[in-house]
N, C-alpha and C positions, 0 to 999 in steps of 0.2 A: 473346352479342355482347360484345366487349371494350369497356372504357370508352373514351370519346373523350377522349384526352389526348395531349399531345405525345409522339411516339415517341422512342426512344433514338437516339443518333447512330449511323449505320451507314455503312460504306464498301462495302457490297455492292450498293447500289442497289435493294434489294428492299423496304425499309421505306418507308412513306409519309413524305415530307419535310414539314417545316414550310415556310411560304412563304420563299423565298429573300430575305434582306435585300438590298435593291437597293443598287447602288453609285452611285446618282444623288446621294446625299448621304453619301459615305463619310467615315470618319475618316482624315485624312491621316497617313501614317506615314513615318518616315525609314527607307528601305531602300536597299540597293545592288542588285546583280543577284540574282535568285532563280531557281535552276535546277530547283527541285522541279517535278515534273509531276503535276498532279491532273486527274482526269477530271470529267465533269459531275456525277457522283454524289458526289464528294468535294470539290467546290469549297468553300473556306471562306467564311463570310459576311463576314469581314473579312480584309484582307491580313495576312500574317505579317510582323511587323517584323524588320528586321536592321540592325545598325549597322556592318557590315563596310565598310571603305573602303580606299583606297590604289591601286586600279586601276580602269580603265574599259576600254572596248573601242573599237578603231579599225576603221572600215569601210574595207576595201581596195577597189580598183577593181573587183574581181570579186565584190564583195558579201560577202566573208568577214569575220567579226568576229575581230579579233586583240587580245589583251590589250595595254594601254598604260598606263604610269604616268601619274598625274594628280594635280594639286593642286586640282582642282575641289571646291567645297564640296558637302556632302551636301544633297540636295533632299528635300522632302516629295513623295512620289509618290502619286498618286490613280488608282484603277482606272477603266477605261473606263465611262462611263455607258450605253453600248450593249453588249449581250452577243449573241454568235452562238448559234444553236441547234445542238444536237448533230446530227452526221451519222451515220446508222446504220452505213454501210458503210466508214467511215474508222476507223483504229485510235485507241485512247485517247490516244496521243501527239498526235494532231491534233484532239482534242476537249477540250483544256484550257480550263477556265473557260467551258464552254458550258452550255446549259440545255435541258431536255427538257420535253415536255408533262406528264410525270409530276411534274416539279419544280413546275410551275405549279398543277396541280389535285389533286395527291396528298395534300395536307394533310388529315388527318381532322377538323381543327377548322373547315373551311369549312362554313358553314351556308347561304350563298346565293351564287350566281354569275350575273352578267349577262355574256353572251357575245355580242359584236357581230362579225359577219363577213359575207363574201360567199357562200361555199359551205360547206355543213355535211354531215358524216356523223355524225349524232347518236349512233347506236349505238356507233360507234368512239370518239367523243369521251367518252362516259360511262364507258368502260372505264378511263379515266385518273384518275377519282376513286377515293379510297380505297374498297376493297370493302365495308367496314363501314358506310359512310355514303352510297354512291352512290345508294341508293334513297331517301335522306332529304334530301339537299341540294336546296334550291329553286333550280332552274335556269331562267333566262330566256334564250331564244335570239332574237336580233334580226337580221333579214335583210332583203333588199330584193326578194325574188322575189314580186312582187305579182300576176303573171299566174297564174290558176288552173291552167293547163296546164304551168307551169314545173316541170321535173323536180326542181330543188332544193327548191321549195316542197312538192311532193308527198312527197318523201323526208322532209322535216322533219316534216310533219303526220302521216305514217305513224308515224314514230319517237315522236312525242309521245303517240300512242295506246298505245305499248308502255311508255312511261315516264311514269307519272302525275305525277311531280314535275318534269317538263319542260314548259314553256309557251313557245309561239312568238309573236313579235310582228313585224309587217311594217312597215318604214320607208316612209313616203310619199315617192314619187318622182314629181313632177309632169311630168318630162320623160322620154319613152320612151328617150332615149339615156343617161340618168343611171343610175348603179348605186350600191348600198350597198356600198362598197368598204372601209370602215373595218374594222379588225381589232383588237379589244381585249377584255380581261377587266376586270370590276370585281368584286372578291371581298370578302365579309364573313365574319368568323370568330366563333366562340362566345366568344372572349376579347376581344370588342369592339375589333377592329381591322379596317381596310379597306385595300385595295390596288388601284391602277390599273396595268394592264399593257398597253402598246401594242406591237404587233408587226406582222409582215408576212405571216404564213402563213394560208391558208385552214384551216378545221377539217376537213382531209382527211389521211388517212394519208400520201399521197404528199408533201404539203407539209412534213410533220414528219419525213420519213425521210431523203431524200438530196438535198434542195434547200437552197441557202444562204438562210438567213433570219436575222432578228435581233429582239431584244426590248429594250424600255426598261421598267424597273420602277420604280414609286414606292417609297419606303420604306414600311414598315408604318405606316399612319396611325392615330394614337390618337384617342380622343374629344376633342372640343374642350371646354375648360373654360368658355369664354364664347362668345357669338354674335359671330363674326368676319365676318359677311356684308358689313358696311359698310366693312371695312378692306381696300383693294385696293392692293397694292404695285406696283412696276415689273415689266416683263416679266422672267421668270426667277425671280421670287419665288413661294413657295408660294401666297400669297393670290391673286396674279394668275392662277396656273394654275387654282386652284379656281374663280375667277370665270369664266374662259374655258371651263373644262370644263362648268360648269353651263349656260352659254349654249349650248354645243354640244348638250348633252343636251336642252335645251329645244326644239331644232329638231325633235325627234321628237314633240312634243306631249304629250298625256296618257299616251301609252304608257310614258314614262319618269318620270312624276311620282313614283311610289313610290321609284324610284332616286334622284331628286334630293332628295327629302325625307330619305332616309337619309344621303346624302353630306353634306348640310348640317350634320350633327351631328359631322363629323370635321374634325380639324385637318390642313391641307395644308402647314404651314410647313416641313416637312422636305424638300419637293420642290425640286429645282433643275432648271429647264427651262422652256421656253416652249411652249405648245400651238399648233400650226399645223394648222388643220382647215378642212374644206370642208363646206358643206351646200347643198342646192339653194336658190339665192338670186339676187337681183338687187340690186346696190349701185351707186348713182349715183357718178360720178367726183367730184362735188363733196363727197361724204360720206367720201372716203378718209381725210381727216385728222381729221374730227370723229366719225365712226362708232365707237362704243365696241367693237363686235364686227364685225370684218371676216372675210371668208372667202376661201379660195384664195390666189392670189399677192398680192393687196393686203395680206392679213394678214402673210404672210412679209416683204414689203417694209417694212411699217410697223415690224415688230420689228427688222429689220436696221438701219433708220434710227435707232432709239431706243436700242439696246443699246450699251454701251461696248465698243469694239473697240480692238485695239492701234493705235498711231499708224502712219501711212503709212510704208512702207519704200521702198527704192530698187528693189525687185522688183515685178513685176506679179502681182496675185493670179490664181489659176487655179481655176476651178470644175469639179469632176468630178461629173457626174450619172450615177448608176449605177441603171439601171431594168430592168424586165422587159417593158415594153411602150412602144412609140413610136407615137403616133397620127399621123394625117395632119395636118400642121401647116403653116400658111402662113408665109412669110418675115415678114410683118407681125406675126404672133403671136410668132414666135421673137425678133424684134427687141425687142418690148415686154417679153417675159418675161425675157430675159437682161439687157437694159439695166436693168430694175427691180431685179434681184438685185445688179447691180454699182453700183446707185444712180446711174445715168446717166439723163438725160431721154430721152423717146421720139424726139426729133429726131436723136439720135445714130445714125449708120449701123450696121447690124448688123455686128459683128465677132466671129467665132467662134474667133479664135486664142487666147482665154483660156478656152475651154470644151472639155472632153472628155466624151464620152458613152460609157459602157461598156454594150455590148449584145452578146450572143454571136453568132458566126457559125455556119453549119451544122456546120462541123467541131468547134467548141466544144461544141455540143449533142451531136453524135454520140459524142464521146469522154467525155461525162459519165457518172457512175455508172449512171444510168438510161437512158442513150442517148437515142434520139429520143423516148422516152416522156416525157422531161422537157420537150420542146418544146411540148407542148400547153398549157403554162402561160406561154409566152413569145411575145409577139405583136408583129408589125408586118407591114405589107403591102409586098411587093416585086414586084408583078406588072404593074400598069398603068404607062403613061407618066408619070402624075402621081406615083405612088409612087416610080418610079425617079428622077424629077427631085428629089424631096425627099431621097432617099438621096445624090444627087450634091451637093446643097447641104450636107448634113451630113457627107459622107464624111471630110473632113479632121479632124473631131472624133471619129470613131468609133474605139473601142478594143475589143479582144477580151476575153472572159472566159477567160483562159488563164494558164499558168504564166509568171511573169516571169523576167528574166535574172539577178536577184540573190537567191541563197538566203536571205540574211539578211532580206529584205523580201518574203517569200512568206506569204500568208495561209493556205495549205494548204486552200484551198477551190476551186481551179480545176477539180476533178473533180465538184464539187457544183453543178449548174446553178443560176443565180441566180433567185430570186423576191423577194429583198430589194430595197429601194429606198432609196438614200442620195444626199444632195446635200452635198458637202463643199467648202468653199473653202480652198485651201491658199495660203500666203503667196507662192508662186511655182509654176510648173509643175514637177512631179516629173521629174527627169532621171537619167541614169546617174551624173552627177557629184554631184547632190543629190537622191537619191530620196525623202527624207522631210522636206519642208519643214514648218514649223509650220502649225497649222490655225487659221484665223480663226473658223470656225463649222461646224457639222455638223447635218444634219437626217436623222432616220430617220422614214420615213413610208410610208403605203400608196399614196401618189400617184405614178403614173407620169407620163410626159411626154404630157399630153393637155389639151385645152381643157375637157373635162368635169370633170377633177380640179381644175385650177388656175383655170379661169375664162376666158371669151372676152370681149374688149372689143368692144362694139358701138358703132361710131363715131356712128351716127345718134342713138342714144338716150343716148350718153355714159354707159354703164353696163357693169359686169362681170357676166356671167351664169355662175353655177356650177351644174352639173347633178348632181353626185355627192356622196355622203358620203365623206370621207377624213379621216384623222387621223394626226398625227405629232408628234414632239417635237424642238425645236431646242435645241442646247447650244452654249456658247462658253466660252473660257477664263475670262473674268471672273466667271462664275457661281461658281467655286470659290475665289475670293478670300476670305480670312478676314473681310473687312469687308462682303461682299455681303449676308449675312443674319445679323445678330448675335444673333438670338433663336433658341434651340433649339426643336425641335418640341415642342408640348405646351402652350405658353402664351406670353404676351407679345406685343408688337407686332412685326409683320413689316414692318420699315421699308425693307428692300432697299437698304441704304447703298451708294452708288456705289463700286465697287472701283477701286483704282489700276490702269490698263490694263496695266501691266507686271508685276503681282504673280504672274500665273500664265501658264504656257504649255501649249498642248495639242499633243500630238505623236502621230503614227501609231504603233500597236503591232501586232505580228503574232504569231499563235499563242498569245497570252495577253492578259489584260486589264490587267495592271499594267506601267507603264513602268519603265525602269531607267536607270542612268547611261549605258548604251550608247545609248539613245534620245536623251538630251540631247546627247551628243557628235555623234550623226549628224545632228541637226536643225540647221537654219540659225539663226543668231542667238546673241549672247553676252550679252544683257541679263540681269542678275541677277534671279532669280525666287524667290518663296517656295515655289512648288509647281509640279509638272509633272503634268498630267492626260493619261492615255493615251486614245486613241480606237481601239478595235478595228476595224481595216480588213478588209473582207471580200475585197478583191482585192489583187493583187500590184503593187508599185511598183518602178521606173517602169512606166507602162502600155505595152502592146503595141498599136500602131496596126494598123488594117486594111491589108492589102495592096491594091495598086491595083485588083485585079480582084475583091476579096472583097465580098460582099454580106451584109447582116444575115440571120439566121435568120428564116424566115416559116413558120408552120404551114400556110399556103396553098400552099407550094411542093412540089416533088417532088424527093426526094433519093435517088439510086440508090447512092451510096457507103454501104456497110454501117456501122452504128454498132458500138460495142464488143461488142454482143451478136449481131451478124450480121444485124440487121434493117434494112429500108429504109422510108423514109417517103414516102407514107402507106400503102404496099402492105401492110405487116404490122400495121397499126393500124386497118384498116377495121372 
């Protein structure tokens, strides 16, 4: 057996990688445009600096980038805090700056892994650990399949008998309609580091092959020099993230005590992001302001009220919700949910003109890499009169998962059916004239549009009831201001100094994680900034709306038009 030590750097993708240094707390570098193409296996842990200047790119009406002379100052560019997962059947040119499960679990220094998810194929999952240590790594699988006859539970328990180093734990779900939908890894290594990785994929081969997914990674967390449990900074700071993460883990009870005890020894100050999570809970409305730990949409709304955002502009902000499932939702719930995200009171009449919901049509699913097979992971109902009424209510908000009109603003993911969930507020609605407005905030999460995930307000009891476990990370431009967190990871007080709201801009980026001068030129606004943060967008801009007769994909439907593999649904999938 070879010694367990860091492997040499490899561009072949065959060696086991060290943990990928996350871009959530990157070193800002001064660069212009970078045209080098790197695949997932050769993505650098830090962006390559360049000081070339003198030109930028002009976006023409047909979306083509053209060189243009400029006198604009050089910016500090910061890579996207969210990364897309590698798509197996796309070329390497479309997998730039992506991440694979091998990148997450293949480090031979991993000694312990806590893996939280909804569905598991444990045998398949274990093949992604380094072969020299996969029988030695202590693996804890946390799921929510509490029924004895549940196929997921049976499969997990059978696999645990084959893998003595794998142990399963079941999350308690008091409501039969709740699910353990959270998806994350907590990793510990032999060199005394820890890492938290929050993502959107089930632990199934299908989810990590040809479906669009994304990952948020913490930096590698060092041991804490002092006990920092009493020092809690503002939302977005590492200390606040640690506080909220420990509160989330506490909802599992004694089953995660060993994990909490270990994580308490690590310094989270390098993290930039706010935890947005859900656990089965009931929270009285009167406690929304005073409750230290909120869940579901009250938590997201509280963070949005407290974080420093750019000053109001003459444009109207636009929220794009991109999900893989839409539950049956009342107009009352939609009104409360969207009004709260726009920080309006509940008496405000529902207005959906500032909201877009990206969800695939049957033709989008049929043309995807896996064809109709991908549709089993994408859910809404479109059969009954009540379902059709909801679709009518939402129809003007619905946008397709398809190739957009502007080549420069294509995510190169329209063929990979979406299982990712993102909520992004743009400074204005993306249009052909202005396809890439600046971003006010962005959330990557496991939570779809449902009351189980976000919470249902019960008028009589004046409380919000959350039924499921969900987890996600919220980011916004001010996080990356030089003044936000003046102390480096590893020591000192995490004071979360308030940033100047105009210090940093966040802009959409496509096909890579690092923004460039072209992104600055394309985005709205001319306010001087110290840095520009990219946000890797998984869909094309501007959005393509549903046609007047188009309906959302539903796995309960019957589709006789053949998919790209010549199959029909559900005829060939029975």
